[in-house]
RODO-2510 file (C-alpha; in nm, 4 decimals, decimal comma):
residues 318
     n   res          X          Y          Z
     1     x     0,0552    -4,4528     5,0804
     2     x     0,1195    -4,2451     4,7510
     3     x     0,3427    -4,0276     4,5552
     4     x     0,1712    -3,6823     4,4636
     5     x     0,2780    -3,4727     4,1896
     6     x     0,1255    -3,1681     4,0613
     7     x     0,1334    -3,0705     3,7016
     8     x    -0,0577    -2,8176     3,4888
     9     x    -0,3238    -3,0813     3,4403
    10     x    -0,3731    -3,1157     3,8494
    11     x    -0,2741    -3,3673     4,1032
    12     x    -0,1214    -3,6779     4,0124
    13     x    -0,1018    -3,9920     4,2061
    14     x     0,2332    -4,2047     4,0881
    15     x     0,1655    -4,4946     4,2417
    16     x    -0,2068    -4,5554     4,1292
    17     x    -0,0945    -4,4355     3,8090
    18     x     0,1918    -4,6939     3,7815
    19     x    -0,0634    -4,9805     3,9145
    20     x    -0,2990    -4,8411     3,6060
    21     x    -0,0713    -4,9016     3,3666
    22     x     0,0180    -5,2429     3,5094
    23     x    -0,3283    -5,3904     3,4473
    24     x    -0,2906    -5,2771     3,0916
    25     x    -0,1979    -5,6434     3,0013
    26     x    -0,4100    -5,7981     3,2067
    27     x    -0,6240    -5,9337     2,9616
    28     x    -0,2823    -6,2062     2,8967
    29     x    -0,3399    -6,5465     2,9443
    30     x     0,0009    -6,5797     3,0387
    31     x     0,1595    -6,4210     3,3449
    32     x     0,3685    -6,0822     3,2945
    33     x     0,7170    -6,1329     3,2374
    34     x     0,8490    -5,8875     3,4305
    35     x     1,2222    -5,7990     3,4033
    36     x     1,4247    -5,7948     3,7170
    37     x     1,7809    -5,7161     3,8042
    38     x     1,7833    -5,6773     4,1277
    39     x     1,8651    -5,3014     4,1819
    40     x     1,6769    -5,0188     4,3438
    41     x     1,4348    -4,9675     4,0654
    42     x     1,3638    -5,3706     4,0243
    43     x     1,2730    -5,3749     4,3531
    44     x     1,0268    -5,1223     4,3649
    45     x     0,8708    -5,2393     4,0589
    46     x     0,8429    -5,5891     4,2443
    47     x     0,6388    -5,4304     4,4878
    48     x     0,4032    -5,2535     4,2961
    49     x     0,3017    -5,6297     4,1300
    50     x     0,2687    -5,7338     4,4597
    51     x     0,0266    -5,4628     4,5090
    52     x    -0,1451    -5,5230     4,1827
    53     x    -0,3145    -5,8483     4,2238
    54     x    -0,1828    -5,9845     3,8988
    55     x    -0,0342    -6,2805     3,7732
    56     x     0,3280    -6,2226     3,7393
    57     x     0,6867    -6,3995     3,7527
    58     x     1,0258    -6,2068     3,8403
    59     x     1,2479    -6,3220     3,5934
    60     x     1,6443    -6,2148     3,6014
    61     x     1,8453    -6,2725     3,2505
    62     x     2,2227    -6,3790     3,3624
    63     x     2,4771    -6,1042     3,2461
    64     x     2,7632    -6,2883     3,3830
    65     x     2,8880    -5,9132     3,5070
    66     x     2,6680    -5,8054     3,7543
    67     x     2,7500    -5,7346     4,0745
    68     x     2,8437    -6,0748     4,3153
    69     x     2,6504    -5,9443     4,6109
    70     x     2,3651    -5,8954     4,3878
    71     x     2,3744    -6,1915     4,2027
    72     x     2,3910    -6,4140     4,5008
    73     x     2,0423    -6,2258     4,6705
    74     x     1,8764    -6,3133     4,3082
    75     x     1,9963    -6,6657     4,3443
    76     x     1,8862    -6,7342     4,7015
    77     x     1,5225    -6,5955     4,6218
    78     x     1,2668    -6,8828     4,5234
    79     x     1,0776    -6,6696     4,3958
    80     x     1,2830    -6,5473     4,0857
    81     x     1,3505    -6,7005     3,7649
    82     x     1,6899    -6,7281     3,6142
    83     x     1,7601    -6,6980     3,2349
    84     x     2,0394    -6,7537     3,0520
    85     x     2,0651    -6,6347     2,6789
    86     x     2,2089    -6,9021     2,4416
    87     x     2,3777    -6,9235     2,1047
    88     x     2,1734    -7,1622     1,8433
    89     x     2,4043    -7,4424     1,9428
    90     x     2,3200    -7,4436     2,3248
    91     x     2,5976    -7,2498     2,4549
    92     x     2,5530    -6,9907     2,6928
    93     x     2,6130    -6,6505     2,6106
    94     x     2,8469    -6,4586     2,8251
    95     x     3,0187    -6,1313     2,8221
    96     x     3,3774    -6,3050     2,7636
    97     x     3,2539    -6,5305     2,4839
    98     x     3,0436    -6,2293     2,3494
    99     x     3,3574    -5,9835     2,3245
   100     x     3,5684    -6,2767     2,1650
   101     x     3,2734    -6,3202     1,8837
   102     x     3,1769    -5,9645     1,8566
   103     x     3,5460    -5,8980     1,7370
   104     x     3,5009    -5,5322     1,9411
   105     x     3,4695    -5,4183     2,3118
   106     x     3,1317    -5,3287     2,3967
   107     x     3,1258    -4,9668     2,3831
   108     x     2,8511    -4,6380     2,4043
   109     x     2,8317    -4,6896     2,0372
   110     x     2,8047    -5,0691     1,9966
   111     x     2,6554    -5,1875     2,3604
   112     x     2,5734    -5,5107     2,2134
   113     x     2,5938    -5,6833     2,5676
   114     x     2,2661    -5,5492     2,6224
   115     x     2,0761    -5,6925     2,3413
   116     x     2,2482    -6,0160     2,3845
   117     x     2,2723    -6,0704     2,7272
   118     x     1,9400    -5,8817     2,8882
   119     x     1,6820    -5,8306     2,5933
   120     x     1,6324    -6,1477     2,4550
   121     x     1,4184    -6,2839     2,6956
   122     x     1,0199    -6,2396     2,7241
   123     x     0,9574    -6,2996     2,3142
   124     x     0,5899    -6,2940     2,2921
   125     x     0,5306    -6,2040     2,6365
   126     x     0,4235    -5,8794     2,8101
   127     x     0,7211    -5,7722     2,9481
   128     x     0,7300    -5,5503     3,2593
   129     x     1,0173    -5,3496     3,3144
   130     x     1,1570    -5,0859     3,5792
   131     x     1,3021    -4,8617     3,3137
   132     x     1,2827    -4,4990     3,4093
   133     x     1,3373    -4,1673     3,1668
   134     x     1,5428    -4,0330     3,4393
   135     x     1,7645    -4,2873     3,3971
   136     x     1,9376    -4,1558     3,0721
   137     x     1,9157    -3,9360     2,7239
   138     x     1,8386    -4,1974     2,5536
   139     x     1,5608    -4,3334     2,7537
   140     x     1,3809    -3,9796     2,8176
   141     x     1,4087    -3,9286     2,4600
   142     x     1,2617    -4,2943     2,3553
   143     x     1,0770    -4,3726     2,6476
   144     x     0,6750    -4,4491     2,6651
   145     x     0,4543    -4,6300     2,8853
   146     x     0,4316    -4,8968     2,6673
   147     x     0,6969    -4,9723     2,3847
   148     x     0,5844    -5,2612     2,1351
   149     x     0,8906    -5,4113     1,9379
   150     x     0,8628    -5,4666     1,5591
   151     x     0,7057    -5,1838     1,4805
   152     x     0,5759    -5,3458     1,1072
   153     x     0,3560    -5,6047     1,2412
   154     x     0,2541    -5,3974     1,5104
   155     x     0,1472    -5,1346     1,2136
   156     x    -0,0203    -5,3745     1,0363
   157     x    -0,2198    -5,5154     1,3302
   158     x    -0,3720    -5,1926     1,3505
   159     x    -0,4123    -5,1375     0,9821
   160     x    -0,6155    -5,4617     0,9963
   161     x    -0,7857    -5,3655     1,3078
   162     x    -0,8920    -4,9965     1,2215
   163     x    -0,6690    -4,8913     1,5337
   164     x    -0,5881    -4,5019     1,5309
   165     x    -0,3270    -4,4791     1,8359
   166     x    -0,1320    -4,1794     1,9155
   167     x     0,2277    -4,3265     1,9025
   168     x     0,5444    -4,2336     1,7693
   169     x     0,8118    -4,4693     1,5932
   170     x     1,1342    -4,5667     1,7473
   171     x     1,4706    -4,5799     1,4863
   172     x     1,4488    -4,9540     1,4720
   173     x     1,1155    -4,9716     1,3990
   174     x     0,9133    -5,0211     1,7498
   175     x     0,6269    -4,8109     1,8779
   176     x     0,6348    -4,5848     2,2051
   177     x     0,3303    -4,4276     2,3163
   178     x     0,1892    -4,2917     2,6332
   179     x    -0,1650    -4,4290     2,7232
   180     x    -0,3710    -4,1185     2,7001
   181     x    -0,6648    -4,2506     2,5125
   182     x    -0,8249    -4,5690     2,4698
   183     x    -0,7396    -4,6159     2,0922
   184     x    -0,3353    -4,6743     2,2661
   185     x    -0,5367    -4,9143     2,4911
   186     x    -0,6865    -5,0827     2,2532
   187     x    -0,3586    -5,1475     2,0135
   188     x    -0,2154    -5,2743     2,3272
   189     x    -0,4796    -5,5441     2,3910
   190     x    -0,4213    -5,6471     1,9721
   191     x    -0,0707    -5,6545     1,9172
   192     x     0,0618    -5,8254     2,2475
   193     x     0,0249    -6,1986     2,1277
   194     x     0,2108    -6,1431     1,8322
   195     x     0,4766    -5,8588     1,9250
   196     x     0,7046    -5,8202     2,1996
   197     x     0,5370    -5,5890     2,4357
   198     x     0,6893    -5,3819     2,7214
   199     x     0,5042    -5,1511     3,0018
   200     x     0,7156    -4,9514     3,1459
   201     x     0,4997    -4,8303     3,4863
   202     x     0,7697    -4,5957     3,6556
   203     x     0,8569    -4,4456     3,3472
   204     x     0,8743    -4,1230     3,5011
   205     x     0,9502    -4,1629     3,8791
   206     x     1,2271    -3,9828     3,9859
   207     x     1,5230    -4,0810     4,2093
   208     x     1,3341    -3,9328     4,4928
   209     x     1,0672    -4,1092     4,3730
   210     x     1,2241    -4,4400     4,4088
   211     x     1,3672    -4,3775     4,7375
   212     x     1,0467    -4,2307     4,9020
   213     x     0,8119    -4,5404     4,7612
   214     x     1,1603    -4,7436     4,9216
   215     x     1,1093    -4,5880     5,2657
   216     x     0,7456    -4,5940     5,2996
   217     x     0,7366    -4,9642     5,1702
   218     x     1,0454    -5,0504     5,3695
   219     x     1,2103    -5,2401     5,0687
   220     x     1,5241    -5,3216     5,1496
   221     x     1,7804    -5,1791     4,9149
   222     x     2,1313    -5,2957     4,8466
   223     x     2,4368    -5,1433     5,0702
   224     x     2,6047    -5,0500     4,7779
   225     x     2,3816    -4,7523     4,7049
   226     x     2,5587    -4,4172     4,8163
   227     x     2,2179    -4,3087     4,8845
   228     x     2,2110    -4,6091     5,1467
   229     x     2,5365    -4,5326     5,3126
   230     x     2,7136    -4,7805     4,9777
   231     x     2,9575    -4,6502     4,7438
   232     x     2,7517    -4,6610     4,4109
   233     x     2,4721    -4,4487     4,2353
   234     x     2,3888    -4,7778     4,0455
   235     x     2,4172    -5,1610     4,0100
   236     x     2,4897    -5,2332     3,6345
   237     x     2,6827    -5,4438     3,5044
   238     x     3,0592    -5,4010     3,5875
   239     x     3,2539    -5,2291     3,3561
   240     x     2,9255    -5,1100     3,1817
   241     x     3,0271    -4,8903     2,9049
   242     x     2,7485    -4,6218     3,0141
   243     x     2,9401    -4,6076     3,3329
   244     x     3,1744    -4,2503     3,4068
   245     x     3,5175    -4,3546     3,4332
   246     x     3,5305    -4,2838     3,8034
   247     x     3,2276    -4,5498     3,8542
   248     x     3,4647    -4,8278     3,6469
   249     x     3,7610    -4,7668     3,8272
   250     x     3,5626    -4,8306     4,1733
   251     x     3,4173    -5,1082     4,0179
   252     x     3,7465    -5,2669     3,9190
   253     x     3,9456    -5,2498     4,2157
   254     x     3,6428    -5,3698     4,4424
   255     x     3,6244    -5,6856     4,1883
   256     x     3,9969    -5,7569     4,0559
   257     x     3,9086    -6,1331     3,9162
   258     x     3,6491    -5,9622     3,6799
   259     x     3,8883    -5,7246     3,5400
   260     x     4,0905    -5,9761     3,4922
   261     x     3,8054    -6,1364     3,3328
   262     x     3,8106    -5,8832     3,1257
   263     x     4,1334    -5,8669     2,9929
   264     x     4,1720    -6,2336     2,9438
   265     x     3,8241    -6,1596     2,7065
   266     x     4,0294    -5,9204     2,5148
   267     x     4,3460    -6,1218     2,5103
   268     x     4,1756    -6,4218     2,3338
   269     x     3,9896    -6,1429     2,0891
   270     x     4,3321    -5,9765     2,0057
   271     x     4,4852    -6,3754     1,9590
   272     x     4,1831    -6,5241     1,7493
   273     x     4,0742    -6,2747     1,5127
   274     x     4,4249    -6,0416     1,4829
   275     x     4,2040    -5,7771     1,6263
   276     x     4,4759    -5,4305     1,5851
   277     x     4,5068    -5,1162     1,4539
   278     x     4,7696    -4,9451     1,2390
   279     x     4,7401    -4,6548     1,5017
   280     x     4,7752    -4,8180     1,8207
   281     x     4,9366    -5,1257     1,9140
   282     x     4,6321    -5,4033     2,0252
   283     x     4,9600    -5,6505     2,1286
   284     x     4,7416    -5,8386     2,4005
   285     x     4,4402    -5,7875     2,6504
   286     x     4,5778    -5,5250     2,8589
   287     x     4,6296    -5,2699     2,5847
   288     x     4,2681    -5,3447     2,4699
   289     x     4,1427    -5,2847     2,8412
   290     x     4,3376    -4,9317     2,9060
   291     x     4,2071    -4,8160     2,5768
   292     x     3,8737    -4,9576     2,6609
   293     x     3,8927    -4,8110     3,0023
   294     x     4,0448    -4,4573     2,9006
   295     x     3,9764    -4,4094     2,5564
   296     x     4,0791    -4,0686     2,4487
   297     x     4,1896    -3,9289     2,7910
   298     x     4,4725    -4,1596     2,7855
   299     x     4,7609    -3,9377     2,7230
   300     x     5,0058    -4,2160     2,7500
   301     x     4,9569    -4,2676     2,3172
   302     x     4,8280    -3,9820     2,1463
   303     x     4,7740    -4,2040     1,8081
   304     x     4,4947    -4,4352     1,9558
   305     x     4,2056    -4,4430     1,7436
   306     x     3,8728    -4,2728     1,8221
   307     x     3,5771    -4,4982     1,9295
   308     x     3,4347    -4,4024     1,5328
   309     x     3,7537    -4,5288     1,4001
   310     x     3,7465    -4,8516     1,5956
   311     x     3,3842    -4,9356     1,4656
   312     x     3,4914    -4,8294     1,1257
   313     x     3,7757    -5,0837     1,0949
   314     x     3,6450    -5,3772     1,2478
   315     x     3,4005    -5,6403     1,1202
   316     x     3,1692    -5,6491     1,3870
   317     x     2,9452    -5,9845     1,4009
   318     x     2,5643    -5,9647     1,3677
***
Protein backbone atom coordinates (compact mmCIF):
# COMPACT_ATOMS: atom_id res chain seq x y z
CA UNK A 1 0.00 0.00 0.00
CA UNK A 2 1.40 3.45 -0.78
CA UNK A 3 0.59 7.13 -0.88
CA UNK A 4 2.07 8.56 -4.05
CA UNK A 5 2.89 12.23 -4.55
CA UNK A 6 4.22 13.69 -7.80
CA UNK A 7 6.74 16.47 -7.32
CA UNK A 8 9.10 18.42 -9.56
CA UNK A 9 11.79 15.89 -8.61
CA UNK A 10 9.67 12.90 -9.53
CA UNK A 11 7.37 10.41 -7.82
CA UNK A 12 7.47 10.14 -4.01
CA UNK A 13 6.13 7.17 -2.06
CA UNK A 14 5.21 8.77 1.26
CA UNK A 15 4.91 5.49 3.17
CA UNK A 16 8.34 4.29 2.07
CA UNK A 17 9.81 7.70 2.89
CA UNK A 18 8.23 7.68 6.37
CA UNK A 19 9.70 4.24 7.06
CA UNK A 20 13.15 5.44 5.96
CA UNK A 21 12.91 8.36 8.35
CA UNK A 22 12.06 6.02 11.22
CA UNK A 23 15.05 3.85 10.35
CA UNK A 24 17.38 6.83 10.87
CA UNK A 25 17.54 6.19 14.58
CA UNK A 26 17.72 2.41 14.43
CA UNK A 27 21.32 2.44 15.74
CA UNK A 28 20.13 3.58 19.16
CA UNK A 29 20.53 0.83 21.80
CA UNK A 30 17.29 1.98 23.43
CA UNK A 31 13.80 1.54 22.00
CA UNK A 32 12.33 4.52 20.20
CA UNK A 33 10.20 6.73 22.45
CA UNK A 34 7.02 7.05 20.37
CA UNK A 35 4.80 9.95 21.45
CA UNK A 36 1.24 8.63 21.40
CA UNK A 37 -1.93 10.64 22.04
CA UNK A 38 -4.69 8.39 20.71
CA UNK A 39 -5.53 10.79 17.87
CA UNK A 40 -5.62 10.04 14.17
CA UNK A 41 -1.97 10.92 13.52
CA UNK A 42 -0.79 8.83 16.47
CA UNK A 43 -2.69 5.79 15.24
CA UNK A 44 -1.18 6.17 11.78
CA UNK A 45 2.25 6.51 13.36
CA UNK A 46 1.66 3.39 15.44
CA UNK A 47 0.92 1.37 12.30
CA UNK A 48 4.05 2.74 10.60
CA UNK A 49 6.14 1.71 13.61
CA UNK A 50 4.73 -1.80 13.30
CA UNK A 51 5.71 -1.83 9.62
CA UNK A 52 9.23 -0.52 10.36
CA UNK A 53 10.32 -3.64 12.30
CA UNK A 54 12.17 -1.46 14.81
CA UNK A 55 12.32 -1.59 18.59
CA UNK A 56 9.96 0.99 20.09
CA UNK A 57 7.73 1.91 23.02
CA UNK A 58 4.45 3.81 22.86
CA UNK A 59 4.29 6.55 25.51
CA UNK A 60 1.22 8.57 26.44
CA UNK A 61 1.82 11.67 28.55
CA UNK A 62 -1.14 12.23 30.87
CA UNK A 63 -2.42 15.79 30.40
CA UNK A 64 -5.54 15.46 32.62
CA UNK A 65 -7.58 17.34 29.99
CA UNK A 66 -7.77 14.89 27.08
CA UNK A 67 -11.11 13.58 25.84
CA UNK A 68 -12.35 10.95 28.35
CA UNK A 69 -13.13 8.39 25.65
CA UNK A 70 -9.60 8.71 24.27
CA UNK A 71 -8.08 8.32 27.74
CA UNK A 72 -10.19 5.24 28.47
CA UNK A 73 -9.06 3.64 25.22
CA UNK A 74 -5.42 4.31 26.06
CA UNK A 75 -5.67 3.06 29.65
CA UNK A 76 -7.28 -0.16 28.41
CA UNK A 77 -4.43 -0.74 25.93
CA UNK A 78 -1.64 -2.76 27.57
CA UNK A 79 0.72 -1.82 24.74
CA UNK A 80 0.90 1.83 25.83
CA UNK A 81 3.07 3.20 28.66
CA UNK A 82 1.37 6.02 30.58
CA UNK A 83 3.78 8.75 31.75
CA UNK A 84 2.91 11.39 34.34
CA UNK A 85 5.01 14.55 34.56
CA UNK A 86 5.94 15.53 38.11
CA UNK A 87 7.29 18.46 40.09
CA UNK A 88 10.59 18.17 41.96
CA UNK A 89 8.75 17.07 45.11
CA UNK A 90 7.15 14.16 43.24
CA UNK A 91 3.67 15.65 42.97
CA UNK A 92 1.96 15.02 39.63
CA UNK A 93 1.61 17.97 37.31
CA UNK A 94 -1.97 18.59 36.19
CA UNK A 95 -3.64 21.34 34.26
CA UNK A 96 -5.40 22.36 37.46
CA UNK A 97 -2.32 22.90 39.63
CA UNK A 98 -0.33 24.38 36.72
CA UNK A 99 -2.92 27.15 36.31
CA UNK A 100 -2.52 28.08 39.96
CA UNK A 101 1.28 27.86 39.84
CA UNK A 102 1.64 29.89 36.64
CA UNK A 103 -0.83 32.54 37.90
CA UNK A 104 -2.54 32.82 34.52
CA UNK A 105 -4.64 30.75 32.11
CA UNK A 106 -2.83 28.96 29.27
CA UNK A 107 -2.99 31.15 26.16
CA UNK A 108 -1.87 31.10 22.55
CA UNK A 109 1.08 33.31 23.49
CA UNK A 110 1.94 31.42 26.67
CA UNK A 111 1.04 27.77 26.11
CA UNK A 112 2.88 26.38 29.11
CA UNK A 113 0.58 23.36 29.26
CA UNK A 114 2.24 21.58 26.32
CA UNK A 115 5.75 22.23 27.63
CA UNK A 116 4.89 21.04 31.14
CA UNK A 117 2.50 18.16 30.44
CA UNK A 118 3.52 16.74 27.07
CA UNK A 119 7.07 17.61 26.16
CA UNK A 120 8.91 16.53 29.30
CA UNK A 121 9.12 12.86 28.36
CA UNK A 122 11.79 11.21 26.25
CA UNK A 123 14.82 13.18 27.44
CA UNK A 124 18.00 11.65 26.09
CA UNK A 125 15.97 9.40 23.78
CA UNK A 126 15.13 9.34 20.11
CA UNK A 127 11.49 10.39 20.04
CA UNK A 128 9.13 9.63 17.17
CA UNK A 129 6.13 11.95 16.78
CA UNK A 130 3.12 12.35 14.53
CA UNK A 131 3.73 16.08 14.03
CA UNK A 132 2.64 17.33 10.60
CA UNK A 133 3.17 20.68 8.88
CA UNK A 134 -0.47 20.71 7.79
CA UNK A 135 -1.62 21.03 11.41
CA UNK A 136 -0.51 24.63 12.00
CA UNK A 137 1.39 27.58 10.55
CA UNK A 138 4.04 27.28 13.27
CA UNK A 139 4.73 23.65 12.44
CA UNK A 140 4.90 24.50 8.75
CA UNK A 141 7.54 27.16 9.41
CA UNK A 142 9.52 25.30 12.07
CA UNK A 143 8.88 21.66 11.25
CA UNK A 144 11.41 19.30 9.75
CA UNK A 145 12.05 15.60 9.44
CA UNK A 146 14.36 15.82 12.44
CA UNK A 147 14.52 18.25 15.35
CA UNK A 148 17.33 18.26 17.89
CA UNK A 149 16.56 20.00 21.18
CA UNK A 150 19.34 22.12 22.73
CA UNK A 151 21.13 23.31 19.64
CA UNK A 152 24.15 24.53 21.64
CA UNK A 153 25.15 20.99 22.59
CA UNK A 154 24.33 19.76 19.13
CA UNK A 155 26.48 22.43 17.47
CA UNK A 156 29.36 21.50 19.79
CA UNK A 157 28.98 17.89 18.68
CA UNK A 158 29.07 19.03 15.05
CA UNK A 159 32.30 20.99 15.60
CA UNK A 160 34.01 18.17 17.52
CA UNK A 161 33.10 15.61 14.85
CA UNK A 162 33.60 17.97 11.89
CA UNK A 163 30.03 17.50 10.72
CA UNK A 164 28.72 19.95 8.13
CA UNK A 165 25.00 19.25 8.13
CA UNK A 166 22.47 21.48 6.37
CA UNK A 167 20.25 22.77 9.16
CA UNK A 168 18.19 25.68 10.50
CA UNK A 169 18.13 27.00 14.06
CA UNK A 170 14.83 27.43 15.89
CA UNK A 171 14.09 30.55 17.99
CA UNK A 172 14.82 28.53 21.15
CA UNK A 173 18.18 27.24 19.95
CA UNK A 174 17.16 23.86 18.57
CA UNK A 175 18.16 22.41 15.22
CA UNK A 176 15.67 21.54 12.48
CA UNK A 177 16.73 19.67 9.38
CA UNK A 178 15.51 17.76 6.38
CA UNK A 179 17.45 14.59 5.70
CA UNK A 180 18.66 15.44 2.24
CA UNK A 181 22.28 14.33 2.63
CA UNK A 182 24.55 11.93 4.49
CA UNK A 183 25.96 14.66 6.75
CA UNK A 184 22.53 15.25 8.27
CA UNK A 185 22.13 11.53 8.85
CA UNK A 186 25.50 11.47 10.57
CA UNK A 187 24.43 14.37 12.77
CA UNK A 188 21.43 12.38 14.00
CA UNK A 189 23.68 9.45 14.89
CA UNK A 190 26.14 11.67 16.76
CA UNK A 191 23.64 13.83 18.67
CA UNK A 192 20.97 11.46 19.91
CA UNK A 193 22.97 10.30 22.95
CA UNK A 194 23.42 13.80 24.39
CA UNK A 195 20.26 15.57 23.18
CA UNK A 196 16.55 14.89 22.87
CA UNK A 197 16.25 14.06 19.19
CA UNK A 198 12.84 14.11 17.51
CA UNK A 199 12.04 12.36 14.24
CA UNK A 200 8.82 13.33 12.44
CA UNK A 201 8.15 10.59 9.87
CA UNK A 202 4.84 12.02 8.59
CA UNK A 203 5.83 15.71 8.70
CA UNK A 204 4.70 16.22 5.07
CA UNK A 205 1.49 14.17 5.19
CA UNK A 206 -1.82 15.89 4.52
CA UNK A 207 -5.15 15.18 6.22
CA UNK A 208 -6.15 13.29 3.08
CA UNK A 209 -3.05 11.11 3.40
CA UNK A 210 -3.93 10.29 7.01
CA UNK A 211 -7.45 9.23 6.14
CA UNK A 212 -6.41 7.27 3.04
CA UNK A 213 -3.77 5.34 4.99
CA UNK A 214 -6.26 4.71 7.82
CA UNK A 215 -8.80 3.31 5.37
CA UNK A 216 -6.40 1.04 3.54
CA UNK A 217 -4.72 -0.21 6.73
CA UNK A 218 -8.09 -0.59 8.52
CA UNK A 219 -7.10 1.71 11.38
CA UNK A 220 -10.05 2.29 13.69
CA UNK A 221 -10.12 6.05 14.25
CA UNK A 222 -12.22 7.74 16.91
CA UNK A 223 -15.86 8.34 16.02
CA UNK A 224 -15.43 11.87 17.41
CA UNK A 225 -13.87 13.02 14.16
CA UNK A 226 -16.14 14.80 11.70
CA UNK A 227 -14.65 12.79 8.86
CA UNK A 228 -15.79 9.65 10.65
CA UNK A 229 -19.29 10.90 11.23
CA UNK A 230 -18.43 12.38 14.61
CA UNK A 231 -18.25 15.93 15.94
CA UNK A 232 -14.59 17.00 16.00
CA UNK A 233 -11.82 17.92 13.57
CA UNK A 234 -9.14 17.43 16.20
CA UNK A 235 -8.76 15.57 19.48
CA UNK A 236 -6.43 17.88 21.39
CA UNK A 237 -6.82 18.83 25.01
CA UNK A 238 -10.26 20.08 25.99
CA UNK A 239 -10.06 23.86 26.16
CA UNK A 240 -6.81 24.00 24.17
CA UNK A 241 -5.82 27.66 23.55
CA UNK A 242 -5.17 26.80 19.90
CA UNK A 243 -8.74 25.58 19.32
CA UNK A 244 -11.40 27.81 17.84
CA UNK A 245 -14.19 29.29 19.97
CA UNK A 246 -16.65 26.96 18.24
CA UNK A 247 -14.57 23.93 19.19
CA UNK A 248 -14.24 25.08 22.80
CA UNK A 249 -17.96 25.72 23.18
CA UNK A 250 -18.68 22.29 21.76
CA UNK A 251 -16.22 20.61 24.11
CA UNK A 252 -17.39 22.39 27.24
CA UNK A 253 -21.02 21.60 26.41
CA UNK A 254 -20.00 17.95 26.00
CA UNK A 255 -17.88 17.85 29.14
CA UNK A 256 -19.35 20.22 31.78
CA UNK A 257 -17.27 18.66 34.59
CA UNK A 258 -14.06 19.66 32.83
CA UNK A 259 -15.44 23.15 32.28
CA UNK A 260 -16.14 23.38 36.01
CA UNK A 261 -12.64 22.09 36.79
CA UNK A 262 -11.19 25.00 34.80
CA UNK A 263 -13.40 27.48 36.66
CA UNK A 264 -12.38 25.99 40.02
CA UNK A 265 -8.68 26.21 39.07
CA UNK A 266 -9.10 29.85 37.99
CA UNK A 267 -10.88 30.54 41.27
CA UNK A 268 -7.95 29.11 43.27
CA UNK A 269 -5.58 31.15 41.10
CA UNK A 270 -7.40 34.39 41.98
CA UNK A 271 -7.77 33.58 45.69
CA UNK A 272 -4.24 32.25 46.21
CA UNK A 273 -2.40 34.98 44.37
CA UNK A 274 -4.82 37.86 44.13
CA UNK A 275 -4.51 37.79 40.36
CA UNK A 276 -6.71 40.68 39.28
CA UNK A 277 -6.68 43.47 36.75
CA UNK A 278 -7.40 47.13 37.26
CA UNK A 279 -9.14 47.07 33.89
CA UNK A 280 -11.12 43.86 34.33
CA UNK A 281 -12.59 42.65 37.58
CA UNK A 282 -11.41 39.09 38.00
CA UNK A 283 -13.28 38.56 41.21
CA UNK A 284 -13.68 34.77 40.79
CA UNK A 285 -12.98 31.82 38.53
CA UNK A 286 -16.06 32.32 36.38
CA UNK A 287 -14.93 35.84 35.48
CA UNK A 288 -11.52 34.53 34.44
CA UNK A 289 -13.13 31.71 32.46
CA UNK A 290 -15.38 34.13 30.55
CA UNK A 291 -12.40 36.33 29.65
CA UNK A 292 -10.28 33.30 28.72
CA UNK A 293 -12.99 31.81 26.50
CA UNK A 294 -14.23 34.87 24.67
CA UNK A 295 -11.18 37.15 24.78
CA UNK A 296 -11.60 40.44 22.96
CA UNK A 297 -14.82 39.13 21.39
CA UNK A 298 -16.62 39.39 24.74
CA UNK A 299 -18.85 42.43 24.28
CA UNK A 300 -20.09 42.48 27.88
CA UNK A 301 -17.12 44.66 28.97
CA UNK A 302 -15.25 47.08 26.72
CA UNK A 303 -12.46 47.50 29.27
CA UNK A 304 -11.16 43.93 29.47
CA UNK A 305 -7.48 43.16 29.11
CA UNK A 306 -5.86 42.24 25.84
CA UNK A 307 -3.74 39.06 25.80
CA UNK A 308 -0.48 41.00 25.74
CA UNK A 309 -1.57 43.23 28.64
CA UNK A 310 -2.26 40.14 30.70
CA UNK A 311 1.21 38.73 30.07
CA UNK A 312 2.85 42.11 30.77
CA UNK A 313 0.98 42.55 34.07
CA UNK A 314 1.48 39.07 35.54
CA UNK A 315 4.61 37.50 37.00
CA UNK A 316 4.76 34.02 35.47
CA UNK A 317 6.81 31.35 37.23
CA UNK A 318 9.55 29.74 35.17
